[in-house]
TORDRENFI-652156 format. One record per residue (C-alpha): residue number from 1; residue in one letter; x, y, z. Coordinates in pm, whole numbers. Layout:
// TORDRENFI-652156
NUM  A  X  Y  Z
...
***
This chain:
// TORDRENFI-652156
1  X  9624  8910  21485
2  X  9354  8902  21224
3  X  9569  9080  20976
4  X  9858  8801  21012
5  X  9565  8543  20950
6  X  9473  8727  20629
7  X  9828  8742  20509
8  X  9852  8364  20522
9  X  9533  8328  20336
10  X  9675  8558  20058
11  X  9986  8334  20049
12  X  9781  8009  20004
13  X  9865  7951  19639
14  X  10237  7956  19720
15  X  10180  7752  20040
16  X  9948  7489  19898
17  X  10056  7416  19532
18  X  10380  7224  19571
19  X  10342  6865  19483
20  X  10467  6568  19686
21  X  10594  6384  19392
22  X  10641  6106  19619
23  X  10822  5781  19585
24  X  10745  5527  19869
25  X  10999  5542  20152
26  X  11203  5808  20034
27  X  11321  6006  20352
28  X  11298  6359  20178
29  X  10930  6281  20072
30  X  10820  6160  20405
31  X  10961  6495  20539
32  X  10785  6677  20268
33  X  10458  6497  20354
34  X  10483  6642  20723
35  X  10571  6977  20592
36  X  10272  6984  20359
37  X  10037  6879  20651
38  X  10187  7152  20865
39  X  10125  7404  20605
40  X  9761  7311  20563
41  X  9718  7312  20941
42  X  9891  7636  21023
43  X  9861  7828  20700
44  X  9524  7723  20575
45  X  9261  7544  20810
46  X  9316  7716  21135
47  X  9355  8068  21000
48  X  9031  8027  20799
49  X  8839  7945  21130
50  X  9020  8215  21314
51  X  8938  8471  21065
52  X  8589  8380  20958
53  X  8392  8174  21217
54  X  8365  8386  21503
55  X  8005  8524  21568
56  X  8100  8860  21736
57  X  7743  8975  21763
58  X  7548  8679  21898
59  X  7822  8486  22038
60  X  7996  8152  21981
61  X  8058  8077  21593
62  X  7862  8121  21290
63  X  7654  7790  21217
64  X  7730  7820  20847
65  X  7986  8000  20634
66  X  7986  8032  20258
67  X  8263  7939  20028
68  X  8420  8272  20014
69  X  8431  8288  20400
70  X  8114  8501  20467
71  X  7943  8400  20782
72  X  7564  8356  20767
73  X  7422  8541  21065
74  X  7099  8373  21114
75  X  7220  8018  21064
76  X  7146  7775  21320
77  X  7428  7654  21557
78  X  7470  7288  21579
79  X  7632  7080  21890
80  X  7837  6893  21662
81  X  7995  7189  21489
82  X  8064  7373  21836
83  X  8221  7065  21987
84  X  8446  6993  21689
85  X  8576  7347  21694
86  X  8644  7284  22068
87  X  8826  6971  22004
88  X  9026  7107  21709
89  X  9159  7413  21865
90  X  9239  7232  22192
91  X  9448  6981  21996
92  X  9606  7262  21795
93  X  9714  7427  22122
94  X  9864  7109  22248
95  X  10064  7095  21911
96  X  10157  7473  21918
97  X  10104  7690  22222
98  X  9954  7989  22026
99  X  9731  8223  22235
100  X  9477  8249  21948
101  X  9423  7874  21960
102  X  9349  7883  22335
103  X  9142  8168  22294
104  X  8923  7989  22029
105  X  8914  7673  22231
106  X  8800  7869  22546
107  X  8528  8062  22333
108  X  8396  7712  22221
109  X  8418  7586  22577
110  X  8225  7875  22730
111  X  7959  7877  22457
112  X  7895  7501  22506
113  X  7843  7551  22880
114  X  7641  7870  22855
115  X  7409  7770  22578
116  X  7425  7388  22482
117  X  7450  7243  22827
118  X  7124  7140  22982
119  X  7152  7221  23344
120  X  6810  7058  23431
121  X  6824  6710  23260
122  X  7202  6688  23171
123  X  7371  6646  22842
124  X  7355  6891  22561
125  X  7087  7043  22310
126  X  7129  6913  21959
127  X  7053  7254  21782
128  X  7041  7629  21862
129  X  6916  7917  21671
130  X  7160  8186  21585
131  X  7103  8371  21917
132  X  7191  8066  22121
133  X  6828  7957  22204
134  X  6744  7569  22171
135  X  6536  7482  21869
136  X  6578  7112  21895
137  X  6641  7015  22258
138  X  6662  6642  22191
139  X  6947  6436  22309
140  X  7134  6263  22041
141  X  7417  6044  22146
142  X  7629  6140  21840
143  X  7636  6485  21969
144  X  7687  6383  22323
145  X  8001  6174  22223
146  X  8150  6488  22057
147  X  8084  6680  22376
148  X  8267  6422  22565
149  X  8545  6405  22322
150  X  8610  6803  22319
151  X  8575  6840  22697
152  X  8836  6586  22737
153  X  9067  6721  22478
154  X  9010  7074  22638
155  X  9120  6931  22977
156  X  9429  6760  22806
157  X  9520  7102  22666
158  X  9468  7325  22951
159  X  9423  7115  23267
160  X  9104  7292  23354
161  X  8934  7098  23618
162  X  8577  7186  23530
163  X  8617  7051  23173
164  X  8706  6695  23304
165  X  8444  6705  23583
166  X  8189  6774  23297
167  X  8329  6492  23088
168  X  8290  6248  23381
169  X  7937  6367  23448
170  X  7848  6337  23085
171  X  7989  5970  23083
172  X  7786  5881  23383
173  X  7465  6010  23221
174  X  7541  5827  22895
175  X  7590  5517  23090
176  X  7273  5568  23278
177  X  7036  5678  23012
178  X  7170  5524  22690
179  X  7349  5190  22754
180  X  7174  4879  22660
181  X  7217  4646  22953
182  X  7061  4354  22774
183  X  7227  4362  22428
184  X  7512  4583  22480
185  X  7592  4916  22293
186  X  7394  5215  22322
187  X  7066  5365  22200
188  X  7109  5687  22045
189  X  6805  5925  22023
190  X  6616  6082  22299
191  X  6398  6358  22410
192  X  6523  6633  22632
193  X  6443  6434  22945
194  X  6603  6117  22793
195  X  6281  5955  22683
196  X  6402  5718  22408
197  X  6284  5751  22048
198  X  6172  5474  21836
199  X  6437  5506  21572
200  X  6805  5637  21576
201  X  6826  5974  21396
202  X  7131  5885  21196
203  X  6975  5571  21051
204  X  6851  5709  20718
205  X  6672  5374  20611
206  X  6284  5334  20634
207  X  6320  5076  20916
208  X  6318  5135  21292
209  X  6680  5091  21373
210  X  6787  5202  21708
211  X  7186  5159  21687
212  X  7426  5285  21415
213  X  7795  5236  21357
214  X  7859  5588  21323
215  X  7760  5696  21663
216  X  7933  5397  21820
217  X  8256  5492  21638
218  X  8250  5834  21791
219  X  8178  5704  22115
220  X  8479  5484  22069
221  X  8707  5790  22015
222  X  8537  5973  22309
223  X  8591  5703  22564
224  X  8938  5644  22439
225  X  9021  6004  22493
226  X  8858  6005  22834
227  X  9038  5690  22942
228  X  9377  5862  22859
229  X  9330  6113  23154
230  X  9078  5906  23387
231  X  9158  5562  23449
232  X  8836  5442  23595
233  X  8762  5081  23598
234  X  8411  5127  23484
235  X  8514  5332  23203
236  X  8786  5064  23109
237  X  8508  4809  23084
238  X  8300  5051  22878
239  X  8592  5114  22626
240  X  8643  4739  22597
241  X  8287  4667  22538
242  X  8276  4921  22256
243  X  8582  4759  22103
244  X  8418  4412  22126
245  X  8105  4543  21966
246  X  8298  4645  21667
247  X  8452  4307  21655
248  X  8159  4099  21729
249  X  7871  4309  21560
250  X  7978  4592  21328
251  X  8256  4443  21130
252  X  8146  4204  20864
253  X  8435  3941  20888
254  X  8366  3825  20532
255  X  8406  4151  20342
256  X  8599  4367  20608
257  X  8366  4640  20600
258  X  8135  4789  20860
259  X  7777  4733  20874
260  X  7605  5067  20931
261  X  7261  5018  21075
262  X  7109  4779  21340
263  X  6806  4693  21548
264  X  6815  4642  21923
265  X  7000  4295  21889
266  X  7237  4398  21634
267  X  7073  4258  21323
268  X  7218  4456  21030
269  X  6951  4627  20815
270  X  7168  4765  20545
271  X  7435  4653  20277
272  X  7579  4989  20210
273  X  7947  5026  20253
274  X  8095  5365  20353
275  X  8464  5363  20276
276  X  8551  5672  20473
277  X  8401  5517  20791
278  X  8582  5183  20723
279  X  8923  5342  20714
280  X  8851  5603  20980
281  X  8734  5308  21208
282  X  9049  5105  21125
283  X  9287  5340  21298
284  X  9048  5456  21569
285  X  9011  5088  21677
286  X  9389  5064  21695
287  X  9425  5377  21900
288  X  9137  5258  22134
289  X  9326  4926  22204
290  X  9664  5100  22243
291  X  9503  5317  22514
292  X  9336  5039  22681
293  X  9658  4851  22705
294  X  9541  4487  22646
295  X  9818  4306  22443
296  X  9607  4021  22338
297  X  9313  4232  22214
298  X  9552  4468  22061
299  X  9703  4196  21841
300  X  9351  4083  21737
301  X  9224  4428  21647
302  X  9540  4529  21461
303  X  9488  4225  21239
304  X  9129  4334  21182
305  X  9241  4689  21108
306  X  9480  4570  20832
307  X  9209  4365  20674
308  X  8978  4670  20675
309  X  9251  4883  20522
310  X  9319  4625  20245
311  X  8952  4608  20157
312  X  8916  4974  20129
313  X  9252  4995  19934
314  X  9129  4716  19682
315  X  8772  4853  19649
316  X  8739  5218  19740
317  X  9031  5389  19565
318  X  8987  5565  19225
319  X  9265  5576  18973
320  X  9325  5943  19053
321  X  9405  5853  19421
322  X  9072  5982  19567
323  X  8850  5771  19779
324  X  8494  5689  19658
325  X  8232  5762  19907
326  X  7975  5457  19909
327  X  7922  5120  19741
328  X  7660  4852  19759
329  X  7680  4490  19646
330  X  8018  4531  19501
331  X  7934  4835  19298
332  X  8031  5202  19360
333  X  7691  5389  19411
334  X  7835  5722  19546
335  X  8161  5815  19355
336  X  8185  6163  19518
337  X  8498  6265  19678
338  X  8412  6400  20010
339  X  8651  6608  20239
340  X  8623  6412  20553
341  X  8663  6063  20392
342  X  8966  6178  20202
343  X  9118  6313  20522
344  X  9049  5982  20714
345  X  9188  5779  20428
346  X  9517  5941  20448
347  X  9552  5862  20827
348  X  9402  5524  20799
349  X  9663  5422  20522
350  X  9947  5568  20723
351  X  9818  5350  21016
352  X  9819  5051  20791
353  X  10177  5112  20674
354  X  10278  5149  21036
355  X  10138  4828  21123
356  X  10283  4617  20818
357  X  10558  4825  20644
358  X  10376  4718  20312
359  X  10476  5033  20077
360  X  10133  5017  19899
361  X  9973  5157  20202
362  X  10223  5453  20208
363  X  10165  5509  19840
364  X  9781  5531  19895
365  X  9821  5776  20182
366  X  10056  5997  19951
367  X  9835  5979  19657
368  X  9513  6052  19850
369  X  9668  6341  20023
370  X  9787  6479  19689
371  X  9436  6430  19540
372  X  9299  6637  19831
373  X  9556  6917  19766
374  X  9463  6916  19389
375  X  9098  6895  19424
376  X  8949  6974  19768
377  X  9178  7234  19911
378  X  9049  7587  19826
379  X  9339  7775  19732
380  X  9169  8097  19676
381  X  8951  8151  20010
382  X  9110  7887  20228
383  X  8989  7562  20420
384  X  8861  7281  20204
385  X  8567  7241  19977
386  X  8308  6995  20102
387  X  8389  6757  19800
388  X  8542  6738  19461
389  X  8295  6698  19185
390  X  8363  6491  18886
391  X  8710  6399  19011
392  X  8887  6729  18909
393  X  8624  7006  18955
394  X  8567  7142  19315
395  X  8226  7201  19438
396  X  8238  7592  19427
397  X  7894  7610  19556
398  X  7950  7406  19870
399  X  7971  7598  20188
400  X  8277  7580  20426
401  X  8071  7536  20747
402  X  7748  7350  20844
403  X  7607  7170  21141
404  X  7843  6888  21016
405  X  8127  7046  20850
406  X  8393  7182  21090
407  X  8777  7174  21112
408  X  8789  6835  21291
409  X  8848  6575  21031
410  X  9100  6771  20811
411  X  9266  6953  21122
412  X  9300  6603  21299
413  X  9425  6440  20972
414  X  9696  6710  20964
415  X  9814  6649  21319
416  X  9813  6283  21270
417  X  10030  6307  20956
418  X  10283  6536  21126
419  X  10288  6276  21433
420  X  10299  5959  21233
421  X  10545  6073  20948
422  X  10780  6157  21238
423  X  10794  5799  21331
424  X  10832  5665  20984
425  X  11156  5508  20856
426  X  11274  5498  20505
427  X  11243  5174  20315
428  X  11590  5055  20247
***
């Protein structure tokens, strides 16, 4: 099996270098778009993880991998990385029933249950050392949301009963320990025994914010995925509340960007704009209302999603097709092109095109994908660089894996491209 993956890596230049040369609406190029995503998924991203990520000595997966694919044996192992691997290979197995995908998903599931899951207090530890022992046993809702998302996807892929039972239990713990009954939404950072911290881990400002957009966004995708397979009335209300929180508190209806950090009562504390989160949220909100099945709310959220996509299109795209990272007060403050944001931009613009049939969104999706192929895909060693630097120069020193960098954003983008382009009709 490993030899086959290695052959695919050697073939990467031939597989990855063809250009889309896309003209909006051309049927052949829509097909080529899907073929390009399929090659990325099957010939680059997944083989890299199959060949390089498995820690055969200590169990689970290497917490960090260098650019050339070398696993760092003593690197810490993060909850987010492990659960994103679980989600990705579960989703990949649903797309293509390869035994290697199922085996990897099962490895991630078993490692989560045996090492990350806290049997005493519930939930999962944030960080382990390389041997699988907790070094940070705090409970971070961002990580818990990915555990829920991944457990549900593993159940969808396998029908494995214990996985969905663990997902249900985690949902109940989150609602009991993290939900803000007074002002709605969720507090985010806790000790091992769920004692709340004074500040949310993901709020990187100097204030004492307790809620963030980012965690609520991933809670949204997790609850959406769980509701697909568990039509529970309480869960339905939780999902609706999350959608309404985005509508009522997180989206700035004047700028059509997301606010990032909040106090208990949803007062915003930052003016930073994160283009990648904006465009990612635009399609995840549409997915959430589609699964919820409320027609009136769907119409409202789709209109908001289009406005978000247009704001990102107008303000966040560089002339080379890539997506800038951050802005503040109308000025680009972080021009970096980061792998996950580029992946989400492609999906978000495809979603906007599906909603509107306005071809500039399809152009934006094509162009961002081509930028990614040219500047972020590693044609030598496989997978994607963490970012493209100075527009055209890949970040050769950036690692392929960390507590945050996993195959989830780019792997999911490929699956979304394949699915969505299959539904596109050429423009007459």
